[in-house]
C-alpha positions, -999 to +999 in steps of 0.1 A: -042+672+228-031+678+194-045+711+183-059+739+205-089+758+192-105+791+199-137+794+180-157+823+195-195+829+196-215+861+201-239+870+228-257+892+202-274+863+185-274+851+149-283+885+134-258+899+108-237+866+110-216+853+084-203+817+080-165+809+080-148+776+080-119+766+103-104+730+102-090+717+134-076+682+143-085+669+178-083+636+198-117+619+205-110+618+242-098+654+245-129+669+260-132+642+288-097+651+298-107+686+305-143+688+316-164+657+324-200+668+319-213+641+342-193+656+370-207+691+360-241+676+361-236+665+398-227+701+405-259+712+388-278+687+411-263+702+442-259+740+437-287+765+445-281+790+418-258+800+389-234+820+410-228+789+431-224+768+401-197+792+386-178+792+418-178+754+422-168+749+386-137+769+393-129+755+427-094+740+427-103+718+457-130+701+436-109+699+405-137+693+381-125+719+356-092+708+339-097+729+307-068+745+290-080+759+257-052+785+253-025+759+259-006+778+286-005+749+311-030+765+335-067+758+340-090+782+323-118+800+342-152+789+332-179+816+335-217+811+334-239+831+310-276+827+313-303+830+287-340+828+293-373+826+275-403+820+297-400+785+313-369+776+292-334+784+308-300+779+292-268+785+311-237+786+290-203+775+302-179+797+285-141+803+287-128+839+280-097+836+258-090+873+251-106+908+253-132+899+226-125+861+223-143+834+242-152+797+236-185+781+245-177+747+260-211+734+270-247+744+279-271+734+307-306+735+295-338+734+316-374+735+304-408+731+321-438+721+300-475+730+303-480+701+328-453+713+351-428+685+341-392+697+341-365+683+317-328+690+322-298+682+301-261+692+295-250+695+260-213+695+250-204+721+223-200+702+190-166+718+184-152+703+215-173+672+223-186+663+189-222+662+176-252+651+197-233+648+230-259+651+258-257+642+295-290+637+314-301+628+349-305+590+355-336+585+375-333+617+394-363+639+402-352+671+384-379+693+397-364+689+433-329+701+423-323+733+442-313+752+411-345+742+393-365+755+422-346+787+419-354+789+382-390+788+388-393+810+420-403+846+423-367+853+435-352+842+402-331+868+383-310+860+353-273+856+363-247+879+349-211+869+354-187+896+364-157+878+348-139+889+318-105+882+302-078+891+328-105+903+352-112+875+377-126+871+412-102+877+440-108+843+454-097+826+422-062+819+409-052+796+380-035+763+387-016+738+366-036+712+346-032+675+354-029+646+331-059+623+322-047+597+345-049+622+375-081+638+363-102+607+358-098+593+394-104+627+407-139+631+392-151+595+392-170+600+425-191+626+406-198+604+376-209+569+388-247+570+388-264+604+387-259+614+350-255+593+319-247+600+282-273+601+253-273+612+217-309+626+219-320+660+231-345+661+259-350+700+259-361+708+224-371+745+231-337+755+242-327+757+206-350+787+202-329+808+225-293+794+220-276+783+187-242+768+192-214+785+171-205+753+155-239+735+154-234+728+117-200+710+123-193+682+099-167+654+102-145+640+076-120+610+079-085+620+087-062+618+057-031+598+058-010+629+063-032+637+094-028+603+108+009+603+103+013+636+120-013+632+147-017+595+153-045+571+144-069+586+169-069+619+151-102+633+138-105+662+114-135+685+119-146+712+094-164+737+114-188+763+099-188+789+127-209+821+129-193+854+135-202+891+134-184+924+135-180+921+173-162+888+174-132+870+159-126+835+146-090+823+152-070+791+154-043+790+180-010+773+177-005+736+175+004+720+208+033+696+211+024+659+210+025+641+243+019+606+254-014+613+271-042+638+263-040+671+280-065+700+282 
C-alpha cells in the first residue's frame, strides 16, 4: 500500500453537496489485498440477512476482511448500511474512520423486475477498486439465496447497524492484518466458482438510491516523479468527491513502502 485514503460519504444524499478534488496514489492490487469481493459474494449467498452478513464480514476465524484504511496495522470493522426503494435494495459496506468520517468500500445491489426475475451484483467503490468493478453470481439461482428471500418477504425490515467509531459489538475485537501472500490462500476457497468479475452493471435501478462518493473518479497516468517515488505499478487518481456540512474529506498520512501490498 502506498497511500491510505479516507474519503467520506454522507447518508444524507446528494442534496446541498459540493465537489472537492483529492489526489491519491494507490497500487492496482491494493483492494484485493484487503477485501476480495468474490469472497464477500459467497457470504451473501450463504447468509440469511444483513445482520448475519455484518457479523461474518468481521469474523476473524473466516478472515475475509483484511482492510486497514487508517493504516494502524489492525483490521477495520466493516458495517452494513441498507437503503431500499421498492424492490431495489442496496447494502453499503462501510468502514467508520472517525466520529464523523467513514469510507464506503463496496455495495451489494439486488433488484427484482416486473417478471419476478432477481439480479444481484457487488460493486467495488471506484476510489478503492477503480471504475466499473463488479462481481456477479456465475450460474447461481439468485432468487434462491436466503438473503434474497428475506428481502422480499413480509418479515423484511431495513437493517440499521449499531456500530459507530469506537463503539463496537462486545464479540468483536480488532486483529492484525496479514500480507497478501497469507490473505490470498485464506480466501481462495470462497472465490473459485460462485462469483466472477465483470465491467458491466446488472442492477441499473440501484443508481437511483445510491450514488458512490467518487463515482466521477478520473484516472491519469502516473508522472515520472510518481513512479520514482511509488514504483512502476503506481496509479494516480483524481477523485471528485461529494461532501456536505455534516461530513469531511481528508487524506491520511502516506504509508511506508513495503515489499508486498498491505491493507
